[in-house]
KOLFI-272125 format. One record per residue: residue number from 1; residue in three letters; x, y, z of N, C-alpha, C, O in turn. Coordinates in Angstrom, 3 decimals. Layout:
N
<rec NUM "ALA" <X Y Z> <X Y Z> <X Y Z> <X Y Z>>;
...
END
This chain:
100
<rec 1 "MET" <-48.351 29.727 -55.249> <-46.685 28.968 -54.998> <-46.072 27.606 -56.131> <-46.571 26.572 -56.575>>;
<rec 2 "THR" <-44.971 28.179 -56.241> <-44.134 26.734 -57.576> <-43.872 26.028 -56.781> <-43.819 26.066 -55.552>>;
<rec 3 "SER" <-43.559 24.810 -58.084> <-43.290 23.987 -56.945> <-42.177 23.477 -56.647> <-42.021 22.619 -55.779>>;
<rec 4 "ILE" <-41.208 24.015 -57.418> <-39.659 24.407 -57.076> <-39.306 25.267 -55.999> <-40.123 26.172 -55.828>>;
<rec 5 "LEU" <-38.231 25.259 -55.138> <-37.825 25.333 -53.908> <-36.601 26.994 -54.166> <-35.633 27.006 -54.926>>;
<rec 6 "PRO" <-36.898 27.753 -53.608> <-36.242 29.435 -53.758> <-34.657 29.064 -54.009> <-34.016 30.016 -54.454>>;
<rec 7 "ILE" <-34.071 28.107 -53.847> <-32.539 28.257 -54.390> <-32.795 27.795 -55.594> <-32.127 28.418 -56.420>>;
<rec 8 "ILE" <-33.598 26.816 -56.170> <-33.972 26.884 -57.687> <-34.447 27.389 -58.295> <-34.299 27.089 -59.480>>;
<rec 9 "GLU" <-35.263 28.397 -57.984> <-35.689 29.416 -58.625> <-34.975 30.103 -58.757> <-35.289 30.579 -59.848>>;
<rec 10 "GLU" <-33.784 30.797 -58.312> <-32.677 31.755 -58.352> <-31.852 31.393 -59.727> <-31.628 32.166 -60.658>>;
<rec 11 "LEU" <-31.403 29.821 -59.595> <-31.086 29.387 -61.098> <-32.076 29.593 -62.211> <-31.552 30.131 -63.186>>;
<rec 12 "ALA" <-33.558 29.280 -62.375> <-34.069 29.432 -62.956> <-34.494 30.977 -63.641> <-35.075 31.054 -64.724>>;
<rec 13 "ASP" <-34.122 32.121 -62.862> <-34.300 32.931 -62.636> <-32.735 33.903 -63.017> <-32.601 35.101 -62.765>>;
<rec 14 "ALA" <-32.106 33.368 -63.408> <-30.666 33.828 -64.220> <-30.785 34.186 -65.136> <-31.268 33.396 -65.947>>;
<rec 15 "PRO" <-30.516 35.264 -65.510> <-30.612 35.843 -66.843> <-29.629 35.416 -67.253> <-30.230 35.059 -68.266>>;
<rec 16 "ASP" <-28.296 34.985 -67.508> <-27.699 34.974 -68.299> <-26.498 33.452 -67.555> <-26.574 33.039 -66.398>>;
<rec 17 "HIS" <-25.336 32.826 -68.833> <-24.592 32.414 -68.457> <-23.430 32.375 -67.137> <-23.225 31.436 -66.367>>;
<rec 18 "PRO" <-22.983 33.277 -67.159> <-22.117 34.001 -65.908> <-22.684 33.743 -64.426> <-22.181 33.188 -63.448>>;
<rec 19 "ALA" <-24.270 34.532 -64.700> <-25.066 34.345 -63.551> <-25.392 32.626 -62.667> <-25.230 32.254 -61.504>>;
<rec 20 "ARG" <-25.985 31.838 -64.113> <-26.132 30.460 -63.906> <-24.477 29.584 -63.245> <-24.547 28.499 -62.668>>;
<rec 21 "ALA" <-23.313 30.209 -63.449> <-22.098 29.812 -63.575> <-21.732 30.231 -62.054> <-21.142 29.541 -61.223>>;
<rec 22 "ARG" <-22.192 31.429 -61.923> <-21.957 31.839 -59.991> <-23.091 31.109 -59.422> <-23.015 30.846 -58.222>>;
<rec 23 "TRP" <-24.114 30.741 -60.060> <-25.213 30.528 -58.596> <-24.366 28.891 -58.594> <-24.252 28.310 -57.515>>;
<rec 24 "LEU" <-23.832 28.277 -59.830> <-23.287 26.874 -59.215> <-22.342 26.765 -58.642> <-21.955 25.796 -57.989>>;
<rec 25 "LEU" <-21.842 27.773 -58.821> <-20.357 27.918 -57.087> <-20.898 27.988 -56.158> <-20.543 27.427 -55.121>>;
<rec 26 "GLU" <-22.064 28.808 -56.303> <-22.585 28.912 -54.856> <-23.343 28.527 -53.949> <-23.283 28.879 -52.771>>;
<rec 27 "VAL" <-24.184 27.706 -54.478> <-24.663 26.307 -54.363> <-24.056 25.595 -53.766> <-22.918 25.250 -54.084>>;
<rec 28 "PRO" <-24.960 25.019 -52.279> <-24.210 23.703 -51.517> <-24.362 22.332 -52.311> <-25.500 21.951 -52.585>>;
<rec 29 "LEU" <-23.558 21.784 -52.586> <-23.000 20.672 -53.372> <-24.076 19.874 -52.722> <-24.312 18.917 -53.460>>;
<rec 30 "SER" <-24.926 19.848 -51.529> <-26.149 19.298 -51.084> <-26.956 19.287 -52.244> <-26.947 18.387 -53.084>>;
<rec 31 "VAL" <-27.690 20.358 -52.276> <-28.390 20.785 -53.129> <-28.067 20.388 -54.898> <-29.020 20.427 -55.676>>;
<rec 32 "LEU" <-27.413 20.215 -55.136> <-26.739 20.083 -56.411> <-27.421 18.261 -56.379> <-27.951 17.726 -57.353>>;
<rec 33 "ILE" <-27.228 17.635 -55.090> <-27.350 16.052 -55.410> <-28.386 15.993 -55.831> <-28.710 15.577 -56.943>>;
<rec 34 "ARG" <-29.366 16.596 -54.609> <-30.670 16.581 -54.418> <-31.819 16.596 -55.346> <-32.903 16.016 -55.416>>;
<rec 35 "ASP" <-31.110 17.567 -56.100> <-31.687 18.436 -56.883> <-31.611 18.738 -58.497> <-32.133 19.383 -59.406>>;
<rec 36 "GLN" <-30.439 17.673 -58.137> <-30.001 17.136 -60.062> <-30.750 17.517 -61.129> <-30.485 18.308 -62.034>>;
<rec 37 "VAL" <-31.837 16.782 -60.890> <-32.501 16.410 -61.804> <-33.290 17.784 -62.488> <-33.482 17.877 -63.701>>;
<rec 38 "ALA" <-33.796 19.035 -61.298> <-34.593 19.908 -61.775> <-33.056 21.087 -62.240> <-32.997 22.148 -62.860>>;
<rec 39 "VAL" <-32.293 20.450 -61.744> <-30.899 21.394 -62.611> <-30.665 21.326 -63.695> <-31.030 22.135 -64.548>>;
<rec 40 "ASN" <-29.793 20.025 -63.926> <-29.804 19.514 -65.572> <-30.943 20.144 -66.288> <-30.595 21.034 -67.064>>;
<rec 41 "ARG" <-32.762 19.802 -66.192> <-33.382 20.703 -67.073> <-33.222 22.030 -67.012> <-33.693 22.607 -67.992>>;
<rec 42 "LEU" <-32.694 22.759 -66.161> <-32.845 24.650 -66.044> <-31.757 24.868 -66.940> <-31.720 25.755 -67.793>>;
<rec 43 "LEU" <-30.646 23.803 -66.649> <-29.429 24.173 -67.626> <-29.733 23.795 -68.896> <-29.834 24.756 -69.659>>;
<rec 44 "SER" <-29.908 22.767 -69.369> <-30.559 22.472 -70.642> <-31.418 23.375 -71.134> <-31.091 23.809 -72.239>>;
<rec 45 "ALA" <-32.425 23.808 -70.671> <-33.818 24.226 -71.212> <-32.361 25.864 -71.817> <-32.236 26.291 -72.965>>;
<rec 46 "ALA" <-31.692 26.267 -70.760> <-31.002 27.397 -71.515> <-30.293 27.110 -72.013> <-29.778 28.163 -72.388>>;
<rec 47 "GLY" <-29.406 25.861 -72.625> <-28.363 25.821 -73.471> <-26.832 26.245 -72.380> <-25.826 26.927 -72.577>>;
<rec 48 "PHE" <-27.214 25.635 -71.510> <-25.338 26.431 -70.941> <-24.949 24.744 -70.614> <-25.106 24.237 -69.504>>;
<rec 49 "HIS" <-24.457 24.069 -71.726> <-23.641 22.924 -72.043> <-22.648 23.040 -70.889> <-22.871 22.186 -70.031>>;
<rec 50 "GLU" <-21.576 23.874 -70.601> <-20.624 24.315 -69.724> <-21.141 23.726 -68.385> <-20.508 22.829 -67.828>>;
<rec 51 "GLY" <-22.655 24.388 -67.701> <-23.182 23.634 -67.106> <-23.317 22.326 -66.574> <-23.099 21.779 -65.493>>;
<rec 52 "LEU" <-23.883 21.906 -68.040> <-24.359 20.570 -67.886> <-23.169 19.679 -67.624> <-23.439 18.511 -67.345>>;
<rec 53 "ALA" <-21.657 20.096 -67.672> <-20.484 18.948 -67.961> <-20.433 19.572 -66.769> <-20.713 18.680 -65.969>>;
<rec 54 "TYR" <-20.223 20.682 -66.097> <-19.531 20.884 -64.745> <-20.548 19.970 -63.543> <-20.239 19.519 -62.440>>;
<rec 55 "MET" <-21.821 19.940 -64.281> <-23.149 19.289 -62.865> <-22.422 17.690 -62.935> <-22.452 16.913 -61.980>>;
<rec 56 "ALA" <-21.870 17.431 -64.064> <-21.442 15.903 -64.443> <-20.613 15.460 -63.454> <-20.716 14.548 -62.634>>;
<rec 57 "ALA" <-19.645 16.393 -63.718> <-18.220 16.238 -63.241> <-18.351 16.678 -61.716> <-17.351 16.331 -61.088>>;
<rec 58 "GLU" <-19.419 17.429 -60.839> <-19.338 17.281 -59.577> <-19.771 16.620 -59.190> <-19.325 16.308 -58.085>>;
<rec 59 "ILE" <-21.081 15.762 -59.748> <-22.234 14.542 -59.000> <-21.454 13.037 -59.406> <-21.891 11.968 -58.978>>;
<rec 60 "SER" <-20.242 13.130 -60.292> <-19.408 12.040 -60.510> <-18.403 12.352 -59.674> <-17.639 11.392 -59.570>>;
<rec 61 "ALA" <-18.033 13.398 -58.952> <-17.113 13.151 -57.659> <-17.838 13.348 -56.805> <-17.383 12.674 -55.881>>;
<rec 62 "LEU" <-18.671 13.823 -56.478> <-19.228 13.657 -54.935> <-19.870 11.822 -55.205> <-20.384 11.353 -54.190>>;
<rec 63 "SER" <-19.849 10.980 -56.309> <-20.884 9.771 -56.343> <-19.454 8.621 -56.472> <-19.572 7.414 -56.687>>;
<rec 64 "ALA" <-18.413 9.206 -56.320> <-17.547 8.255 -56.744> <-16.933 7.742 -55.968> <-16.494 8.530 -55.130>>;
<rec 65 "THR" <-16.479 6.037 -55.722> <-15.787 5.646 -54.678> <-14.797 6.739 -54.172> <-14.551 7.772 -54.794>>;
<rec 66 "ARG" <-14.153 6.321 -52.738> <-13.315 6.799 -52.853> <-12.201 5.488 -52.693> <-12.439 4.299 -52.902>>;
<rec 67 "GLY" <-10.747 6.193 -52.196> <-9.442 5.466 -51.993> <-9.475 4.854 -51.116> <-10.523 4.464 -50.602>>;
<rec 68 "ARG" <-8.042 4.537 -50.599> <-7.935 4.339 -49.346> <-7.476 5.986 -48.193> <-7.406 6.169 -46.978>>;
<rec 69 "ASP" <-7.262 6.863 -49.423> <-6.898 7.932 -48.647> <-8.008 8.949 -49.374> <-7.757 9.767 -50.259>>;
<rec 70 "GLY" <-9.270 8.681 -48.773> <-10.197 9.410 -48.465> <-10.844 10.510 -50.111> <-11.737 11.313 -50.384>>;
<rec 71 "LEU" <-9.851 9.928 -50.674> <-10.367 10.694 -52.082> <-10.899 9.808 -53.260> <-11.015 8.587 -53.365>>;
<rec 72 "ALA" <-11.215 10.963 -54.211> <-11.982 10.190 -56.120> <-10.564 9.841 -56.548> <-9.404 10.038 -56.187>>;
<rec 73 "PRO" <-11.238 9.236 -57.482> <-9.991 8.706 -58.529> <-9.418 10.237 -58.937> <-9.984 11.330 -58.929>>;
<rec 74 "ASN" <-7.624 9.714 -59.408> <-7.559 11.059 -59.903> <-8.076 11.550 -60.753> <-8.049 12.780 -60.775>>;
<rec 75 "THR" <-8.804 10.798 -61.873> <-9.163 11.098 -63.210> <-10.105 12.012 -62.864> <-10.152 13.133 -63.373>>;
<rec 76 "ILE" <-10.967 11.561 -61.919> <-12.775 12.142 -61.194> <-12.325 13.271 -60.695> <-13.101 14.223 -60.788>>;
<rec 77 "ARG" <-11.108 13.495 -60.095> <-10.653 14.825 -60.039> <-10.263 15.640 -60.235> <-10.414 16.522 -59.389>>;
<rec 78 "MET" <-9.517 15.946 -61.418> <-8.523 16.071 -62.150> <-10.167 16.389 -63.782> <-9.825 17.292 -64.546>>;
<rec 79 "THR" <-11.123 15.958 -64.030> <-12.149 16.054 -64.783> <-13.198 17.410 -63.576> <-13.393 18.509 -64.094>>;
<rec 80 "ARG" <-13.607 17.245 -62.499> <-14.053 17.924 -61.469> <-13.576 19.315 -61.564> <-14.364 20.241 -61.375>>;
<rec 81 "GLU" <-11.858 19.599 -61.953> <-11.423 20.741 -61.666> <-10.955 21.530 -62.210> <-10.569 22.624 -61.800>>;
<rec 82 "TYR" <-10.892 20.796 -63.901> <-10.960 21.291 -65.276> <-12.777 22.201 -65.562> <-13.077 23.171 -66.258>>;
<rec 83 "ALA" <-13.496 21.431 -64.780> <-14.540 21.356 -65.042> <-15.256 22.728 -64.696> <-16.017 23.418 -65.373>>;
<rec 84 "ARG" <-14.783 22.881 -63.487> <-14.984 24.105 -62.181> <-14.587 24.947 -62.618> <-15.315 25.939 -62.578>>;
<rec 85 "ILE" <-12.991 25.121 -63.412> <-11.967 26.305 -63.720> <-12.927 27.041 -64.717> <-13.276 28.215 -64.586>>;
<rec 86 "GLY" <-13.309 26.203 -65.728> <-14.313 25.967 -67.099> <-15.448 27.587 -66.558> <-15.683 28.715 -66.990>>;
<rec 87 "ILE" <-15.818 26.761 -65.450> <-17.163 27.264 -64.751> <-16.573 28.960 -64.148> <-17.181 30.031 -64.152>>;
<rec 88 "GLN" <-15.397 28.683 -63.749> <-15.157 30.677 -63.044> <-14.631 31.116 -63.558> <-14.085 32.032 -62.943>>;
<rec 89 "VAL" <-14.157 31.005 -65.290> <-13.883 31.679 -66.268> <-15.498 32.234 -65.972> <-15.809 33.227 -65.314>>;
<rec 90 "ILE" <-16.300 31.389 -66.585> <-17.392 32.251 -67.637> <-18.471 33.264 -66.217> <-19.196 34.219 -66.496>>;
<rec 91 "ALA" <-18.273 32.707 -64.802> <-18.943 33.012 -63.762> <-17.968 34.928 -63.380> <-18.429 35.892 -62.769>>;
<rec 92 "ARG" <-16.554 34.766 -64.070> <-16.320 35.809 -64.289> <-16.845 37.073 -65.561> <-16.770 38.283 -65.773>>;
<rec 93 "GLY" <-17.184 36.293 -65.935> <-17.678 36.571 -67.367> <-16.027 36.901 -68.864> <-16.002 37.874 -69.617>>;
<rec 94 "GLY" <-15.508 36.360 -68.848> <-13.884 36.229 -69.269> <-14.124 35.817 -70.686> <-13.728 36.189 -71.791>>;
<rec 95 "ALA" <-15.024 34.795 -70.164> <-14.818 34.051 -71.701> <-16.740 33.438 -71.899> <-17.670 33.163 -71.140>>;
<rec 96 "GLU" <-16.514 33.475 -73.225> <-18.005 32.921 -74.044> <-18.061 31.737 -74.065> <-17.066 31.399 -74.706>>;
<rec 97 "GLU" <-18.948 30.297 -73.575> <-19.143 29.335 -73.750> <-18.877 28.588 -75.030> <-19.598 28.750 -76.015>>;
<rec 98 "GLY" <-18.017 27.906 -75.024> <-18.020 26.959 -76.298> <-16.909 28.117 -76.898> <-17.231 28.216 -78.082>>;
<rec 99 "ALA" <-15.699 29.087 -76.638> <-15.106 29.753 -77.390> <-13.484 29.128 -77.412> <-13.060 28.447 -76.478>>;
<rec 100 "ALA" <-13.150 29.265 -77.899> <-11.680 28.750 -77.939> <-10.544 29.401 -77.780> <-9.473 28.799 -77.850>>;
END
């Protein structure tokens, strides 16, 4: 028996960056918050820098103090959306990480 949860094992077993990107987009956000250390370690070990940036953006957005409108500040929301778009492109296999 391993010491990580099955949902985290799915990320550990992902064969490539598109599979990791799909995992990041599909996993419940509560898992990203709860297991952020393990997720970051796996993404780092895989050299998935776009995934690390996405994780940082999601955690920032989920942890931000919200305004009266119930939303995080615009800068945080925009950073999150740009990171999410980048991960969506990778998940579709449409771009290599770091490509211009």
